[in-house]
C-alpha positions in Angstrom: -21.3 -13.0 7.6 -22.9 -15.4 4.9 -22.3 -18.7 5.1 -21.0 -21.1 2.8 -23.2 -22.8 -0.2 -21.0 -25.7 0.5 -21.2 -26.3 4.0 -23.9 -24.2 5.3 -21.5 -22.8 7.8 -18.9 -19.3 8.0 -15.3 -20.1 6.3 -13.0 -20.4 9.8 -11.6 -16.9 9.8 -8.0 -18.3 10.5 -8.2 -19.2 6.5 -10.1 -16.4 5.2 -6.9 -14.3 7.0 -3.9 -16.5 5.6 -5.5 -16.7 2.1 -6.0 -12.8 2.3 -3.2 -11.8 3.9 -1.1 -14.2 1.1 -2.6 -11.8 -1.8 -1.7 -8.8 0.2 2.3 -10.1 1.0 2.2 -11.0 -3.2 1.0 -7.6 -4.4 3.2 -5.5 -1.4 5.9 -7.6 -2.8 6.3 -7.0 -5.8 5.9 -3.2 -5.8 9.6 -3.0 -4.2 11.5 -6.4 -4.9 12.9 -5.5 -8.4 14.7 -2.6 -6.1 17.7 -3.7 -5.3 17.6 -6.3 -8.8 17.5 -3.1 -10.9 21.5 -3.5 -11.6 21.2 -7.2 -12.3 18.5 -6.4 -14.8 20.4 -3.7 -16.4 23.2 -5.9 -17.4 21.3 -8.5 -18.0 19.1 -7.3 -20.6 20.7 -3.7 -21.3 18.8 -1.8 -19.5 18.6 2.9 -19.7 18.2 4.5 -16.4 14.9 5.2 -18.0 13.7 1.5 -18.8 14.2 0.9 -14.9 12.2 3.7 -13.9 9.6 2.5 -16.1 10.4 -1.0 -14.6 9.3 0.6 -11.2 6.5 2.6 -12.2 4.6 0.6 -15.1 3.7 -1.7 -11.6 2.6 1.6 -9.8 0.9 3.0 -12.7 -1.3 0.0 -13.5 -2.6 -0.2 -9.9 -3.2 3.5 -9.0 -5.2 4.1 -12.3 -7.5 1.0 -11.7 -8.2 0.3 -8.4 -11.3 2.2 -8.1 -12.7 0.5 -10.7 -11.7 -2.9 -10.6 -13.0 -2.2 -7.0 -16.6 -0.9 -8.5 -16.3 -4.3 -10.7 -15.3 -6.9 -7.3 -18.8 -5.4 -6.1 -20.8 -6.7 -9.0 -19.3 -10.1 -10.0 -18.5 -10.5 -6.8 -15.2 -10.5 -4.5 -14.3 -14.0 -4.4 -14.6 -13.9 -8.0 -12.6 -10.9 -7.9 -9.8 -11.6 -5.8 -9.2 -15.4 -7.5 -9.2 -13.4 -11.6 -6.9 -11.4 -9.9 -4.8 -14.1 -8.7 -4.5 -16.1 -12.1 -4.1 -12.3 -13.5 -1.0 -11.7 -11.3 -0.3 -15.4 -11.9 0.7 -15.2 -15.8 1.7 -11.4 -15.7 4.3 -12.4 -13.3 5.4 -15.4 -15.6 5.6 -13.1 -18.4 7.8 -10.5 -16.4 10.1 -13.8 -15.2 10.6 -14.9 -19.6 10.7 -11.1 -20.8 13.6 -11.0 -23.8 13.6 -7.3 -23.3 12.8 -4.3 -21.2 9.6 -3.8 -23.1 8.1 -6.7 -22.5 9.0 -6.8 -19.0 7.6 -3.1 -18.4 4.6 -4.2 -20.5 4.0 -7.4 -18.3 4.9 -5.2 -14.9 1.1 -2.9 -16.0 -0.2 -6.5 -16.2 0.7 -7.0 -12.6 0.0 -3.7 -11.4 -3.8 -3.9 -13.1 -3.8 -7.6 -11.6 -2.9 -6.4 -8.1 -5.7 -3.6 -8.5 -8.3 -6.6 -8.8 -7.1 -8.3 -6.2 -6.2 -6.4 -3.6 -9.8 -4.4 -2.6 -11.3 -7.4 -3.0 -9.0 -9.5 -0.6 -9.3 -7.0 2.3 -13.6 -6.7 1.7 -13.7 -10.3 1.9 -11.6 -10.3 5.2 -13.1 -6.9 7.0 -16.6 -9.0 5.9 -15.6 -12.0 8.0 -14.7 -10.3 10.9 -16.5 -9.4 13.7 -16.5 -5.8 14.1 -14.9 -6.6 18.2 -11.8 -8.3 16.6 -11.1 -6.1 13.5 -8.0 -4.6 15.5 -6.7 -7.4 15.8 -7.2 -8.9 12.9 -6.1 -6.2 11.1 -2.8 -5.9 13.0 -1.7 -9.4 11.2 -3.3 -8.3 7.9 -0.9 -4.9 8.5 2.0 -6.8 9.1 2.3 -9.1 6.5 1.7 -6.5 4.3 4.0 -4.3 5.7 6.8 -6.9 5.8 6.7 -7.6 2.3 7.0 -3.7 2.0 10.1 -3.3 3.9 11.9 -7.0 2.7 10.8 -6.4 -0.6 14.9 -4.7 -1.0 15.9 -7.8 1.1 14.6 -10.4 -1.0 15.4 -8.9 -4.3 18.9 -8.5 -3.1 18.9 -12.4 -1.9 17.6 -13.6 -5.3 19.5 -11.1 -7.4 22.7 -11.8 -6.3 22.4 -16.4 -5.2 20.2 -16.9 -8.3 19.4 -15.0 -11.1 16.9 -11.9 -11.3 14.0 -13.8 -13.3 13.1 -15.8 -10.1 11.7 -12.4 -8.2 8.8 -13.2 -10.4 8.8 -16.7 -10.8 8.4 -17.3 -7.0 4.8 -16.0 -7.3 3.4 -18.8 -9.7 3.9 -21.9 -7.3 2.6 -19.6 -4.7 -0.6 -18.7 -6.5 -0.8 -22.6 -7.6 -1.1 -23.2 -4.3 -4.0 -20.4 -2.9 -6.2 -20.3 -5.9 -7.5 -23.9 -4.9 -8.5 -23.1 -1.1 -9.4 -20.0 -1.8 -12.0 -21.6 -4.6 -12.7 -24.1 -1.7 -13.1 -21.5 1.7 -14.3 -18.3 0.4 -17.3 -17.1 0.7 -19.1 -15.2 -1.8 -20.0 -11.7 -1.2 -21.1 -8.6 -3.3 -21.9 -4.7 -3.1 -25.7 -3.3 -4.0 -26.7 -4.0 -8.0 -27.5 -0.7 -8.8 -26.3 0.5 -12.3 -22.7 0.9 -12.8 -21.4 4.8 -13.3 -19.4 4.8 -15.9 -18.8 8.5 -16.0 -17.0 8.0 -12.4 -15.2 5.4 -13.3 -13.7 7.1 -16.3 -12.8 9.9 -14.6 -11.2 7.8 -11.0 -9.4 5.9 -13.7 -8.2 9.3 -15.6 -7.7 11.0 -12.3 -5.2 8.6 -11.0 -3.1 7.4 -14.0 -2.4 11.6 -14.6 -1.4 12.1 -10.9 0.5 9.2 -10.8 2.1 10.0 -14.1 3.1 13.6 -12.9 4.2 12.5 -9.5 7.0 9.6 -10.9 7.6 11.6 -14.0 9.1 15.3 -11.6 12.5 13.5 -11.2 13.2 12.9 -14.5 11.8 15.6 -16.8 11.2 18.1 -13.7 8.3 19.2 -11.8 8.3 22.6 -14.2 8.0 20.9 -17.3 5.0 21.0 -19.8 4.7 16.5 -19.1 4.8 17.3 -15.4 2.3 20.7 -15.2 0.3 19.6 -18.1 -0.7 15.9 -16.6 -1.1 17.5 -12.8 -3.7 20.0 -13.6 -5.1 17.2 -15.9 -5.4 14.7 -13.3 -7.0 17.4 -10.7 -9.6 18.6 -13.1 -10.5 15.3 -13.5 -10.1 14.2 -9.5 -12.8 17.4 -9.4 -15.1 16.5 -12.1 -15.1 12.7 -10.1 -15.8 14.7 -6.9 -19.0 16.5 -8.8 -19.9 13.3 -10.3 -20.0 11.3 -6.8 -22.1 14.2 -5.4 -24.5 14.4 -8.0 -25.1 10.3 -9.9 -28.4 8.8 -9.1 -25.8 5.8 -7.9 -22.4 7.1 -7.2 -19.6 4.7 -7.4 -18.1 6.2 -4.4 -20.5 7.8 -2.2 -19.9 11.1 -0.8 -21.5 10.0 3.2 -18.5 8.2 2.9 -16.0 10.6 2.4 -17.8 13.2 5.2 -17.0 10.4 7.4 -13.9 12.0 10.2 -13.1 8.5 10.6 -13.0 7.6 7.2 -10.9 11.3 6.4 -8.6 10.4 9.2 -7.9 6.7 7.8 -7.2 8.0 4.2 -5.4 11.0 5.2 -3.0 9.4 8.0 -2.3 6.7 5.2 -1.6 8.7 2.9 1.3 10.4 4.9 2.6 7.0 6.3 3.1 5.2 3.0 4.6 8.9 1.2 6.9 8.2 4.4 7.7 4.4 4.0 7.8 4.1 0.2 10.1 6.8 0.0 12.7 6.0 2.8 12.7 2.6 1.6 13.6 3.8 -2.3 16.2 5.7 -0.8 17.5 3.8 1.8 18.1 1.0 -0.1 20.7 3.0 -2.8 22.2 4.7 0.6 23.2 1.1 2.0 24.8 0.7 -1.6 26.2 3.6 -3.3 27.1 5.5 0.1 27.9 2.9 3.0 29.1 0.6 0.3 26.9 -2.9 0.7 25.9 -5.7 -1.8 22.2 -5.8 -2.7 21.9 -8.7 -0.1 24.0 -6.8 2.7 21.6 -3.9 1.9 18.7 -5.9 2.4 19.6 -7.4 5.6 20.3 -4.0 7.1 16.6 -3.9 6.7 15.5 -6.2 9.4 15.5 -4.4 12.5 12.9 -2.2 10.3 10.9 -5.8 9.2 11.2 -7.5 12.3 9.5 -4.8 14.4 6.5 -5.0 11.7 6.5 -8.7 12.1 6.2 -8.5 16.2 4.3 -4.8 16.8 1.4 -5.1 14.9 -0.5 -7.7 15.9 -0.2 -6.2 19.7 -1.0 -3.5 18.1 -4.2 -4.4 16.4 -5.2 -6.3 19.7 -4.7 -3.0 21.7 -6.6 -1.1 19.3 -9.9 -3.1 20.0 -9.6 -1.4 23.7 -8.1 1.8 23.0 -9.1 3.0 19.7 -7.1 3.5 16.4 -7.1 7.5 17.6 -4.0 7.0 20.2 -2.5 4.4 17.9 -2.2 6.4 14.8 -0.8 9.1 16.3 1.8 7.8 18.7 2.7 5.5 15.6 3.3 8.2 13.0 5.2 10.5 15.5 7.7 7.4 16.1 8.0 7.4 12.6 8.9 10.4 12.3 11.3 11.0 14.7 12.8 7.7 13.5 13.3 8.8 10.0 14.8 12.7 11.8 17.4 10.8 13.5 18.4 8.8 10.6 18.5 12.0 8.4 20.4 13.4 11.4 22.9 10.3 11.4 23.5 10.7 7.5 24.2 14.2 7.7 26.7 13.8 10.4 28.5 10.7 8.1 27.9 8.5 11.1 27.6 4.5 9.9 25.2 2.4 9.7 25.5 1.1 13.6 24.2 5.2 14.5 20.9 4.3 12.7 20.0 1.0 14.0 17.8 2.4 16.9 15.8 4.8 14.7 15.3 1.8 12.5 13.6 0.3 15.1 11.9 3.1 16.3 10.6 3.9 13.2 9.5 0.2 12.2 7.5 0.5 15.9 5.4 3.2 14.9 4.6 2.3 11.7 3.4 -0.8 12.9 1.2 0.8 15.6 -0.3 3.1 12.7 -0.9 0.4 9.8 -3.4 -1.4 11.4 -5.4 0.8 12.8 -5.4 3.0 9.7 -7.1 0.2 7.8 -9.9 -0.4 10.8 -10.4 3.0 10.7 -11.4 2.7 7.0 -12.8 -0.2 6.6 -14.9 -0.2 9.5 -16.2 3.5 8.3 -18.5 1.4 5.7 -21.2 -0.7 5.5 -20.6 -3.9 4.1 -22.1 -3.0 0.7 -19.3 -0.5 0.6 -16.6 -2.8 1.6 -15.2 -3.1 -1.2 -15.4 0.9 -2.2 -13.7 1.8 0.7 -10.8 -1.3 0.3 -10.3 0.3 -3.2 -10.0 4.0 -2.0 -8.0 3.5 0.8 -5.6 1.0 -1.6 -5.2 3.7 -4.0 -4.7 6.4 -1.5 -2.0 4.1 -0.4 -0.7 3.8 -3.7 -0.6 7.4 -4.2 1.5 7.8 -1.4 3.9 5.9 -2.2 4.4 7.4 -6.0 4.2 11.0 -3.7 6.9 10.1 -1.5 8.8 9.1 -3.8 8.9 12.4 -5.7 8.7 14.6 -3.0 11.8 13.1 -1.8 13.7 12.5 -5.0 13.1 16.5 -5.3 14.5 17.4 -1.9 17.4 14.7 -2.7 18.3 16.2 -6.3 18.2 20.2 -4.8 20.6 19.6 -1.8 22.9 16.6 -2.8 23.3 14.2 -6.3 24.6 10.7 -7.7 28.2 12.5 -8.5 29.8 10.6 -5.5 29.1 8.9 -1.6 29.6 12.0 -0.3 26.7 14.3 -2.8 24.6 10.4 -2.1 24.9 11.0 1.3 24.0 14.6 1.7 21.2 14.2 -0.8 19.5 11.2 1.3 20.0 13.2 4.2 17.9 16.0 2.8 15.1 12.7 1.7 14.6 11.0 4.8 14.2 14.3 7.1 11.3 14.9 4.4 10.2 11.7 5.0 9.8 12.5 8.4 8.1 15.6 8.2 5.5 13.9 6.2 5.3 11.6 8.8 4.6 14.4 11.5 1.9 16.1 9.1 0.1 12.1 9.2 -0.1 12.4 12.7 -2.2 15.3 13.0 -4.5 13.8 10.5 -5.3 11.0 13.0 -6.7 13.1 15.5 -10.0 13.0 13.3 -9.8 9.3 14.0 -11.9 7.6 16.5 -11.3 7.2 20.6 -11.7 4.8 22.7 -14.8 2.9 22.5 -17.0 3.7 25.5 -19.6 1.3 25.4 -20.6 -2.8 23.8 -22.8 -2.8 21.1 -23.9 -5.7 19.3 -22.5 -6.9 16.0 -24.9 -6.1 13.6 -28.2 -4.7 15.2 -30.4 -3.7 13.1 -29.4 -6.9 10.6 -28.4 -4.5 7.5 -24.8 -3.8 8.4 -25.3 -0.3 9.7 -23.5 -2.1 13.3 -20.8 -2.2 11.7 -20.4 1.5 10.2 -20.5 2.3 13.8 -18.8 0.1 16.1 -15.6 2.2 16.3 -17.6 5.7 16.3 -18.6 5.6 20.2 -15.8 7.2 21.3 -14.6 9.4 18.5 -15.7 12.1 19.9 
């Protein structure tokens, strides 16, 4: 860790964790905080269903399309500078959302929020990883995952409470004072880090942005336009071609933005693939559960949000403990067991809905699923970030966050397709039938993710100095000792 220029000492880890966790909290919360406020926005701005869809999806499109290029930018201008710039842009975009007089302005401001999040998120994760000794990364990532996971599942609660008790604009205004406090603290505390000073891979940047934009566009439009439409099929093909071209470019470029040696590491692949499916299962379930509680079971927005608490509480309580446990037993067991529990919880909820049982029958299933998510999330983050040397941590963080964002869009798209094929919105009973099938699909996605977790490193068998070579290579091998 590089000493602070102002003090000559590295920043305290607890400060780095607090500041970067706030960034993760703000970004994760704003992805789903609008879910239970959409009906209020519709009435206030006269929004159509398509407008509401884009209010949710504009953030995800900007976020996913720009994550890898923004991580590259952060490596060049400095991760602290990228973090601060992302915070300031996010605050400005949040104010734009709150002041929006029309849905068009709101959608545009949400897209800018996504772009700011793309700059902020990988920089924050890279700063935290760089500041944390490898032997403590499990525990630290457990706290970070608890905070961000709490935001993902708590988003509907916050959105419902604010929309019902104040006004929907406050779900965006709240970001401004929080960021106003964080920015001066971050300027004083955080240390600047940069990646290798290599020439920019401009074709790679363009291909990464194009592929992610096209793939996420196809996924978010699949529900309304249909999987067989020319729009969805065309953008899926275009995204696939651009992604393949990006892979070829990274394998042949003199200075690739995402070195292929990262992609060839089993640990890097295990963390990303299992995270893709965990996030797909998690985001899809949050999206449909918030609506199921209101449409099928008749709860208010606030009541629906409160019923997420058994899930939320487990994330907050278990993730830090799971992170500490990971430092002793390795991430493989936690990723596999966590996704198995998450999948079992989703299947249980699906079965209860199919039998038209009330919310109370699914409380234990929510706790089980939340416990599994809490175990797997910090282990996935640590697996991916430990596979990268310090110079590539920004790129690794950008890739990991991109994969999770793509997973969220994939989960909602897959579950929407299953929901529409079995049920619908014509009546509470039809919605229940569709929800039961959709959440069962979420359970299947989690179980597939558990299989990918088998590629993750196992228990560490020997102690290795934090960075014995002095060049960052120790960071990349710490957790690989017991991998096979």
